[in-house]
C-alpha positions as CSV (number, residue, x, y, z in Angstrom):
1,X,41.6,16.8,-9.9
2,X,40.2,13.6,-8.5
3,X,36.6,13.3,-7.3
4,X,36.1,13.7,-3.6
5,X,35.3,10.5,-1.9
6,X,32.1,10.3,0.1
7,X,32.4,10.4,3.8
8,X,30.6,7.7,5.8
9,X,29.2,8.2,9.3
10,X,26.9,6.3,11.5
11,X,23.3,7.4,10.9
12,X,22.0,9.8,13.6
13,X,18.3,10.4,14.2
14,X,17.2,13.7,12.6
15,X,20.5,14.1,10.7
16,X,19.3,16.3,7.8
17,X,21.9,18.5,6.1
18,X,22.5,20.0,2.7
19,X,23.6,17.8,-0.1
20,X,27.1,19.0,0.2
21,X,27.4,18.5,3.9
22,X,25.2,15.4,4.5
23,X,27.2,12.2,5.1
24,X,26.7,8.9,3.4
25,X,25.6,5.9,5.3
26,X,25.8,2.2,4.6
27,X,23.2,-0.5,5.0
28,X,23.8,-3.5,7.4
29,X,26.7,-5.7,6.3
30,X,24.7,-8.9,5.9
31,X,22.1,-7.2,3.7
32,X,23.3,-8.8,0.4
33,X,23.1,-12.2,2.1
34,X,19.6,-11.6,3.3
35,X,18.6,-10.5,-0.2
36,X,20.4,-13.3,-2.1
37,X,20.1,-16.3,0.3
38,X,17.9,-18.0,-2.2
39,X,20.8,-18.0,-4.7
40,X,23.1,-19.8,-2.2
41,X,20.4,-22.4,-1.5
42,X,19.8,-23.0,-5.2
43,X,23.5,-23.4,-6.0
44,X,24.1,-25.8,-3.0
45,X,21.0,-27.8,-4.0
46,X,21.9,-28.0,-7.6
47,X,25.5,-29.0,-7.0
48,X,24.6,-31.4,-4.3
49,X,21.9,-33.1,-6.3
50,X,24.3,-33.4,-9.3
51,X,27.0,-35.0,-7.1
52,X,24.6,-37.5,-5.5
53,X,23.1,-38.5,-8.9
54,X,26.3,-38.7,-10.9
55,X,29.2,-39.5,-8.6
56,X,27.7,-42.3,-6.5
57,X,25.7,-44.1,-9.3
58,X,28.7,-43.7,-11.5
59,X,30.9,-45.5,-9.0
60,X,28.4,-48.4,-8.9
61,X,28.6,-48.8,-12.7
62,X,32.4,-49.2,-12.7
63,X,33.2,-50.8,-9.4
64,X,36.9,-50.5,-8.4
65,X,38.9,-53.7,-7.7
66,X,40.1,-52.6,-4.3
67,X,36.8,-53.3,-2.5
68,X,35.7,-51.2,0.4
69,X,39.1,-49.4,0.8
70,X,39.0,-48.0,-2.7
71,X,35.3,-47.2,-2.3
72,X,36.1,-45.1,0.8
73,X,39.0,-43.4,-1.1
74,X,36.8,-42.7,-4.0
75,X,34.1,-41.2,-1.8
76,X,36.6,-39.1,0.0
77,X,38.1,-37.8,-3.2
78,X,34.7,-37.0,-4.6
79,X,33.7,-35.3,-1.4
80,X,36.9,-33.3,-1.3
81,X,36.4,-32.0,-4.8
82,X,32.8,-31.3,-4.1
83,X,33.6,-29.4,-0.9
84,X,36.5,-27.5,-2.7
85,X,34.2,-26.5,-5.5
86,X,31.5,-25.4,-3.1
87,X,34.0,-23.3,-1.1
88,X,35.2,-21.6,-4.3
89,X,31.7,-20.8,-5.4
90,X,30.7,-19.7,-1.9
91,X,33.8,-17.4,-1.8
92,X,32.8,-15.9,-5.2
93,X,29.3,-15.3,-3.9
94,X,30.5,-13.7,-0.7
95,X,32.9,-11.5,-2.7
96,X,29.9,-10.4,-4.8
97,X,27.9,-9.8,-1.6
98,X,30.8,-7.7,-0.2
99,X,31.0,-5.6,-3.4
100,X,27.3,-5.1,-3.4
101,X,27.4,-3.9,0.2
102,X,30.3,-1.7,-0.5
103,X,28.6,0.0,-3.4
104,X,25.3,0.5,-1.7
105,X,24.9,3.7,0.3
106,X,22.2,6.2,1.2
107,X,22.2,9.9,2.1
108,X,19.6,12.1,3.9
109,X,19.6,15.7,3.0
110,X,17.4,18.6,3.9
111,X,15.1,17.8,1.0
112,X,15.9,14.4,-0.5
113,X,16.7,10.8,0.2
114,X,19.4,9.5,-2.1
115,X,20.2,5.8,-2.7
116,X,23.2,4.5,-4.8
117,X,23.6,0.9,-5.6
118,X,24.9,-1.6,-8.2
119,X,28.3,-3.1,-9.1
120,X,28.4,-3.2,-12.9
121,X,25.2,-1.3,-13.6
122,X,25.1,1.7,-11.2
123,X,21.7,2.9,-10.1
124,X,21.1,6.2,-8.5
125,X,17.6,6.9,-7.1
126,X,16.3,10.1,-5.4
127,X,13.1,10.8,-3.5
128,X,11.9,14.3,-2.5
129,X,11.0,14.2,1.1
130,X,8.0,16.5,0.8
131,X,6.7,14.2,-2.0
132,X,6.8,11.0,0.1
133,X,3.4,9.5,0.2
134,X,4.0,6.5,2.5
135,X,6.8,4.6,4.0
136,X,6.6,0.8,4.7
137,X,8.8,-1.3,6.9
138,X,9.0,-4.8,5.5
139,X,10.5,-7.8,7.2
140,X,10.9,-11.0,5.2
141,X,11.2,-14.2,7.2
142,X,15.1,-14.3,7.1
143,X,15.4,-10.6,7.8
144,X,13.2,-11.1,10.9
145,X,15.6,-13.7,12.2
146,X,18.4,-11.2,12.1
147,X,16.4,-8.3,13.4
148,X,16.6,-6.4,10.1
149,X,14.0,-4.5,8.1
150,X,13.6,-2.9,4.6
151,X,12.3,0.6,4.0
152,X,10.0,1.1,1.0
153,X,9.4,4.7,-0.1
154,X,6.3,5.5,-2.1
155,X,6.7,8.9,-3.8
156,X,4.2,10.8,-5.9
157,X,5.1,10.6,-9.6
158,X,7.8,8.1,-8.6
159,X,6.9,5.5,-11.2
160,X,5.4,2.0,-10.7
161,X,8.1,0.7,-8.4
162,X,8.9,1.9,-4.9
163,X,12.3,3.0,-3.8
164,X,13.8,0.4,-1.4
165,X,16.5,0.7,1.2
166,X,17.5,-2.7,2.5
167,X,18.4,-3.7,5.1
168,X,18.7,-1.8,8.3
169,X,18.4,-2.7,12.0
170,X,14.7,-2.6,12.9
171,X,15.1,0.2,15.5
172,X,17.2,2.2,13.0
173,X,14.5,1.7,10.3
174,X,11.8,2.8,12.6
175,X,13.7,6.0,13.6
176,X,14.5,6.8,10.0
177,X,10.9,6.4,9.0
178,X,9.7,8.8,11.8
179,X,12.3,11.4,10.9
180,X,11.5,11.4,7.2
181,X,7.7,11.4,7.8
182,X,8.1,14.3,10.3
183,X,10.2,16.2,7.8
184,X,7.6,15.4,5.0
185,X,4.8,16.6,7.3
186,X,6.6,19.9,7.9
187,X,6.5,19.5,11.7
188,X,10.2,20.1,12.3
189,X,13.4,21.1,10.5
190,X,16.2,19.1,12.2
191,X,19.5,20.8,12.6
192,X,22.7,19.1,11.6
193,X,24.7,17.8,14.6
194,X,28.2,19.0,15.0
195,X,31.1,18.2,17.3
196,X,30.6,21.4,19.2
197,X,27.0,20.5,20.0
198,X,27.3,16.9,20.8
199,X,27.3,15.9,24.5
200,X,29.6,13.3,26.0
201,X,27.2,10.6,25.3
202,X,26.9,11.5,21.6
203,X,23.4,12.9,21.9
204,X,22.7,16.2,20.3
205,X,20.8,18.5,22.7
206,X,18.3,21.0,21.2
207,X,19.7,24.5,20.8
208,X,17.8,27.7,21.4
209,X,15.5,28.3,18.5
210,X,15.9,24.8,17.2
211,X,13.8,21.7,17.6
212,X,15.6,18.7,18.8
213,X,15.3,15.1,17.6
214,X,11.9,13.7,18.4
215,X,11.4,10.7,20.6
216,X,9.7,7.7,19.1
217,X,6.2,8.6,18.3
218,X,3.6,6.9,20.5
219,X,0.9,4.7,19.0
220,X,-2.7,4.2,20.0
221,X,-4.2,1.0,18.6
222,X,-7.6,1.6,17.0
223,X,-8.4,-1.8,15.5
224,X,-7.2,-5.4,15.8
225,X,-8.5,-8.1,13.5
226,X,-8.8,-11.5,15.3
227,X,-7.6,-14.5,13.4
228,X,-11.0,-16.2,13.8
229,X,-12.9,-13.3,12.2
230,X,-10.4,-13.2,9.4
231,X,-10.8,-16.9,8.6
232,X,-14.6,-16.6,8.9
233,X,-14.6,-13.6,6.5
234,X,-12.6,-15.5,3.9
235,X,-15.0,-18.5,4.2
236,X,-18.0,-16.2,3.9
237,X,-16.7,-14.2,1.0
238,X,-18.6,-14.2,-2.2
239,X,-15.7,-15.7,-4.2
240,X,-15.4,-18.7,-1.9
241,X,-19.2,-19.4,-2.2
242,X,-18.9,-19.1,-6.0
243,X,-16.1,-21.6,-5.8
244,X,-18.2,-24.0,-3.8
245,X,-21.0,-23.7,-6.3
246,X,-18.6,-24.4,-9.2
247,X,-17.2,-27.4,-7.4
248,X,-20.7,-28.8,-6.8
249,X,-21.5,-28.2,-10.5
250,X,-18.2,-29.9,-11.6
251,X,-18.9,-33.0,-9.4
252,X,-22.4,-33.3,-10.8
253,X,-21.1,-32.9,-14.4
254,X,-18.4,-35.5,-13.6
255,X,-21.0,-38.0,-12.4
256,X,-23.3,-37.3,-15.3
257,X,-20.7,-37.6,-18.0
258,X,-18.7,-40.4,-16.3
259,X,-15.5,-38.9,-17.8
260,X,-12.4,-37.1,-16.7
261,X,-13.9,-33.6,-16.6
262,X,-13.1,-33.0,-12.9
263,X,-9.4,-34.1,-13.2
264,X,-8.7,-32.4,-16.5
265,X,-10.6,-29.1,-16.2
266,X,-11.7,-28.5,-12.7
267,X,-8.7,-29.3,-10.5
268,X,-6.3,-26.8,-12.2
269,X,-8.9,-24.1,-11.7
270,X,-9.3,-25.1,-8.0
271,X,-5.5,-24.9,-7.5
272,X,-5.6,-21.3,-8.8
273,X,-7.7,-20.3,-5.8
274,X,-5.2,-21.5,-3.3
275,X,-2.7,-18.6,-3.8
276,X,-5.6,-16.1,-3.7
277,X,-6.9,-17.5,-0.4
278,X,-3.4,-17.7,1.1
279,X,-2.9,-14.1,0.1
280,X,-6.0,-13.0,1.9
281,X,-5.0,-14.9,5.0
282,X,-1.3,-13.8,5.0
283,X,-2.0,-10.1,4.5
284,X,-4.8,-10.0,7.0
285,X,-3.1,-12.1,9.7
286,X,-2.3,-10.2,12.9
287,X,-3.7,-7.0,11.3
288,X,-3.7,-4.0,13.5
289,X,-4.3,-0.3,12.8
290,X,-2.9,2.4,15.1
291,X,-2.8,6.1,15.1
292,X,0.3,8.2,15.7
293,X,1.4,11.7,14.9
294,X,3.0,10.3,11.8
295,X,-0.3,9.0,10.4
296,X,-2.1,5.7,10.3
297,X,0.2,2.8,11.1
298,X,-0.8,-0.6,9.7
299,X,0.9,-3.9,10.7
300,X,0.1,-7.3,9.3
301,X,1.6,-10.5,7.9
302,X,2.4,-14.1,8.8
303,X,5.6,-15.0,7.1
304,X,6.5,-11.6,5.8
305,X,5.5,-8.8,8.3
306,X,4.8,-5.4,6.9
307,X,4.5,-2.1,8.9
308,X,3.0,0.7,6.8
309,X,2.7,4.3,7.7
310,X,0.0,6.1,5.7
311,X,-0.1,9.9,6.2
312,X,-3.7,10.9,6.3
313,X,-3.0,13.9,4.1
314,X,-1.8,11.5,1.3
315,X,-5.1,9.5,1.0
316,X,-6.9,10.4,-2.2
317,X,-10.1,8.4,-2.0
318,X,-11.8,6.0,0.4
319,X,-14.2,3.1,-0.2
320,X,-16.2,1.1,2.3
321,X,-17.5,-2.3,1.0
322,X,-20.0,-4.8,2.4
323,X,-20.9,-8.0,0.6
324,X,-24.4,-9.5,0.9
325,X,-23.1,-12.4,3.0
326,X,-21.1,-10.1,5.3
327,X,-24.2,-8.1,6.1
328,X,-25.4,-10.9,8.4
329,X,-22.2,-10.5,10.5
330,X,-22.1,-6.7,10.2
331,X,-18.7,-6.7,8.7
332,X,-17.1,-4.2,6.3
333,X,-13.9,-3.7,4.3
334,X,-12.1,-0.5,3.7
335,X,-9.6,0.4,0.9
336,X,-8.0,3.6,-0.1
337,X,-6.1,5.3,-2.9
338,X,-2.7,6.5,-1.9
339,X,-0.6,8.6,-4.4
340,X,2.4,6.4,-5.3
341,X,0.8,3.1,-4.6
342,X,-1.1,2.9,-7.9
343,X,-3.0,-0.2,-9.0
344,X,-1.5,-3.2,-7.1
345,X,0.2,-5.8,-9.2
346,X,-1.9,-8.8,-9.9
347,X,-5.0,-7.2,-8.6
348,X,-3.8,-7.5,-5.0
349,X,-5.2,-4.7,-2.7
350,X,-3.2,-5.6,0.4
351,X,-1.2,-2.4,0.5
352,X,-4.3,-0.3,-0.1
353,X,-6.4,-2.1,2.6
354,X,-6.8,-0.1,5.8
355,X,-9.4,-2.6,7.2
356,X,-9.6,-6.2,5.8
357,X,-12.7,-7.0,7.9
358,X,-14.2,-5.0,10.7
359,X,-17.3,-4.0,12.5
360,X,-19.2,-0.7,12.1
361,X,-17.3,0.6,15.1
362,X,-14.0,-0.3,13.5
363,X,-15.0,1.6,10.3
364,X,-15.8,4.7,12.3
365,X,-12.4,4.4,14.1
366,X,-10.5,4.3,10.9
367,X,-12.6,7.0,9.3
368,X,-11.7,9.3,12.2
369,X,-8.1,9.2,11.0
370,X,-8.4,9.0,7.2
371,X,-11.3,11.5,7.1
372,X,-11.0,13.5,10.3
373,X,-13.4,16.2,9.1
374,X,-16.4,14.9,7.1
375,X,-17.6,18.4,6.7
376,X,-21.0,18.0,8.3
377,X,-22.6,18.5,11.7
378,X,-24.1,15.0,11.7
379,X,-21.3,12.7,10.6
380,X,-22.7,9.5,12.1
381,X,-26.0,9.9,10.3
382,X,-24.2,10.6,7.0
383,X,-21.9,7.6,7.3
384,X,-24.7,5.2,8.3
385,X,-26.9,6.5,5.4
386,X,-24.0,6.0,3.0
387,X,-23.1,2.5,4.1
388,X,-26.6,1.0,4.5
389,X,-29.2,3.6,3.8
390,X,-31.5,4.4,0.8
391,X,-33.6,7.3,-0.2
392,X,-32.9,11.0,0.5
393,X,-31.9,10.5,4.2
394,X,-28.9,12.5,5.5
395,X,-28.8,14.8,2.4
396,X,-28.3,12.2,-0.3
397,X,-29.6,12.9,-3.8
398,X,-30.8,9.7,-5.4
399,X,-31.6,8.4,-8.9
400,X,-34.9,9.9,-10.1
401,X,-38.0,7.8,-10.3
402,X,-38.1,8.2,-14.1
403,X,-34.9,6.1,-14.3
404,X,-35.9,3.3,-11.9
405,X,-36.5,1.0,-14.9
406,X,-32.7,1.1,-15.4
407,X,-32.0,-0.1,-11.9
408,X,-35.3,-1.5,-10.5
409,X,-33.8,-2.7,-7.2
410,X,-30.9,-0.3,-6.7
411,X,-32.3,3.1,-7.8
412,X,-33.2,4.2,-4.2
413,X,-29.8,3.1,-3.0
414,X,-27.9,5.0,-5.7
415,X,-27.1,8.6,-4.6
416,X,-24.6,11.1,-3.6
417,X,-24.1,13.8,-0.9
418,X,-21.8,16.8,-0.8
419,X,-20.4,18.3,2.4
420,X,-18.0,21.1,3.1
421,X,-15.0,18.8,2.7
422,X,-15.9,15.7,0.6
423,X,-18.2,14.0,-1.9
424,X,-20.0,10.8,-0.7
425,X,-21.3,8.4,-3.4
426,X,-23.1,5.2,-2.6
427,X,-24.3,2.4,-4.9
428,X,-24.7,-1.4,-5.1
429,X,-27.8,-3.4,-4.1
430,X,-26.2,-6.8,-3.3
431,X,-22.7,-5.6,-2.7
432,X,-22.8,-2.2,-1.1
433,X,-20.2,0.5,-1.8
434,X,-19.6,3.9,-0.4
435,X,-17.0,6.1,-2.1
436,X,-15.6,9.2,-0.4
437,X,-13.4,11.8,-2.2
438,X,-12.1,14.9,-0.4
439,X,-12.7,18.0,-2.6
440,X,-9.0,18.8,-2.8
441,X,-8.2,15.3,-4.2
442,X,-10.6,15.7,-7.1
443,X,-8.3,15.6,-10.2
444,X,-10.9,15.6,-12.8
445,X,-14.6,15.1,-13.5
446,X,-16.2,13.1,-16.4
447,X,-19.8,13.0,-17.5
448,X,-20.9,9.8,-19.3
449,X,-24.3,9.3,-20.9
450,X,-25.2,6.3,-23.1
451,X,-28.3,5.9,-25.2
452,X,-30.4,4.3,-22.4
453,X,-29.3,6.9,-19.9
454,X,-30.1,9.6,-22.4
455,X,-33.6,8.1,-22.7
456,X,-34.0,8.2,-18.9
457,X,-32.5,11.7,-18.6
458,X,-29.7,10.5,-16.2
459,X,-25.9,10.9,-16.3
460,X,-23.1,9.0,-14.7
461,X,-20.4,11.1,-13.1
462,X,-16.8,9.8,-12.6
463,X,-14.4,11.5,-10.2
464,X,-10.8,11.1,-11.2
465,X,-8.2,10.5,-8.5
466,X,-4.8,8.8,-8.4
467,X,-4.6,5.1,-9.5
468,X,-5.8,2.6,-6.9
469,X,-8.6,0.2,-6.1
470,X,-11.2,3.0,-5.6
471,X,-12.8,4.3,-8.8
472,X,-15.4,6.8,-7.5
473,X,-18.4,7.6,-9.5
474,X,-22.0,8.8,-9.1
475,X,-24.5,6.4,-10.7
476,X,-27.5,7.7,-12.7
477,X,-27.9,11.2,-11.4
478,X,-30.6,13.3,-12.9
479,X,-29.1,15.1,-15.9
480,X,-29.7,18.7,-14.6
481,X,-28.3,17.7,-11.2
482,X,-25.3,16.0,-12.7
483,X,-24.4,19.1,-14.8
484,X,-24.8,21.4,-11.8
485,X,-22.6,19.1,-9.7
486,X,-20.0,19.2,-12.5
487,X,-19.7,23.0,-12.3
488,X,-19.9,23.3,-8.5
489,X,-17.5,20.5,-7.8
490,X,-14.9,22.2,-10.1
491,X,-15.1,25.3,-7.9
492,X,-15.1,23.3,-4.7
493,X,-12.0,21.4,-5.7
494,X,-10.1,24.5,-6.8
495,X,-10.9,26.3,-3.6
496,X,-10.0,23.3,-1.4
497,X,-6.6,22.9,-3.2
498,X,-5.9,26.5,-2.7
499,X,-6.4,26.2,1.1
500,X,-4.4,23.0,1.6
501,X,-0.7,22.4,1.5
502,X,-0.3,19.1,-0.3
503,X,3.3,18.6,0.9
504,X,3.1,19.6,4.6
505,X,0.1,17.5,5.4
506,X,0.2,17.9,9.2
507,X,-0.3,21.7,9.0
508,X,-3.5,23.0,10.5
509,X,-6.6,22.0,8.5
510,X,-8.3,25.1,7.2
511,X,-11.7,23.4,7.4
512,X,-11.1,22.7,11.1
513,X,-11.7,26.3,11.8
514,X,-15.2,26.0,10.5
515,X,-14.9,27.8,7.2
516,X,-18.3,27.7,5.5
517,X,-18.4,26.1,2.1
518,X,-20.2,29.2,0.8
519,X,-17.2,31.2,1.7
520,X,-14.9,28.7,-0.1
521,X,-17.1,28.9,-3.2
522,X,-16.9,32.7,-3.3
523,X,-13.1,32.4,-3.0
524,X,-13.1,30.0,-5.9
525,X,-15.3,32.3,-8.0
526,X,-13.0,35.2,-7.2
527,X,-9.9,33.2,-8.2
528,X,-11.6,32.0,-11.4
529,X,-9.7,28.6,-11.1
530,X,-11.0,25.2,-11.9
531,X,-9.6,21.7,-11.8
532,X,-8.7,19.8,-14.9
533,X,-12.2,18.6,-16.0
534,X,-13.4,16.8,-19.1
535,X,-16.8,15.9,-20.5
536,X,-17.4,12.7,-22.4
537,X,-20.5,11.5,-24.1
538,X,-20.3,7.7,-24.2
539,X,-21.9,5.8,-27.0
540,X,-22.6,2.7,-24.8
541,X,-24.6,2.3,-21.7
């Protein structure tokens, strides 16, 4: 018996069915060309350069006796064979593009997104909808010209690479993103359209007891980063000032040695900074952050535009940074850990950055989305004390005086605070940092105490979360305080995870009802559950 052929239909908003009933959809017909245009350009360039360098100079070395007429004939013959060869190669490439398009299809079921691709080596990828961490809409330059976009799915435990669906019409990509995120959030269960339920215009009206297809979700812009502020932030960054100092030192050394030091050693290093500076500008250009029912929507990019949707329930840890030079301007940067993103390749944090540079008001606007419930009755005082404060203000527990010889300038700055919903840890004297970890996102706790810390009776506490730019830890807490925190945080994390649905992240927040942390602690004690925790005694400070 032959295998049943997949049925293809035009994608409809909210079209989620079982795996047996769900139709397969194709990507846009010119998708292979948008993906492989560089191949065409490279082949045309290579063949054309070879023809110009070999055919025309070769004719000059062996000049025909017929004069200009034979020269014209020779050029026409050469051009004919060049064009004929180019046409054959182009047809082969287009044939490969057609096969690639023919073999690429995707399917939306009640619980999964399936993508099949490949001509010789077939690839089948699957993503559980309730495990989707974030969905990005990416528009490379050529795709923007054709009004196309690529969807990138970040899935928890999905490996180091995202699942990509390229390319779709921009409106179709946006609608598909909204449908999948709404399904992942548990806000609706779309019903499969049928011929009996479709109206004359092809729209599926909602049936009694069913929720219809949602309209495009509205956005409310929270933050926009002006280009002038972005450029100024790059110029005033510590790395750029370090570069300036190195350049001045290299010039002085060049003059002093009267040699080729600057050309041989310094210039290659300077060129290495160019991609880094361009990356900061390109990923921060036209940056905006908006809130919608789907989550936090980020948009940025100069040549390649990217539209990210980060569900607030998928954020594992938050970090607010402020360098010493940025303090004069009152600027901050915010990065987050999102399950599925992992550590960005090459050290880039563009995808994990929710605010490249912003004011204190911008920070509070973003925090209202990524941390809607700080778990305290005085959130502003807590955030301000965490970003710029020192000492025990706003409930922070600081490094004891007995250990101030370990950090003579930063010991009053170093500290942590625990609320009903999260742990706040601050550190850094010159470059300030504030780490925030929701209790339910604590995946492990590690105590570290080197010989110097042991002499000062302090312990460093590391909080494990998913991979990302944020590595939260508590610096030099008093040993009894650190051990007590270790035990209590284990109970808090277990209780918080029991009250939260990790998959349906738009369900009602249990903490929003005002549940006291003492009640949560008693529930954890009754359950007797604890997170995965480890203790490590380091041998080095």
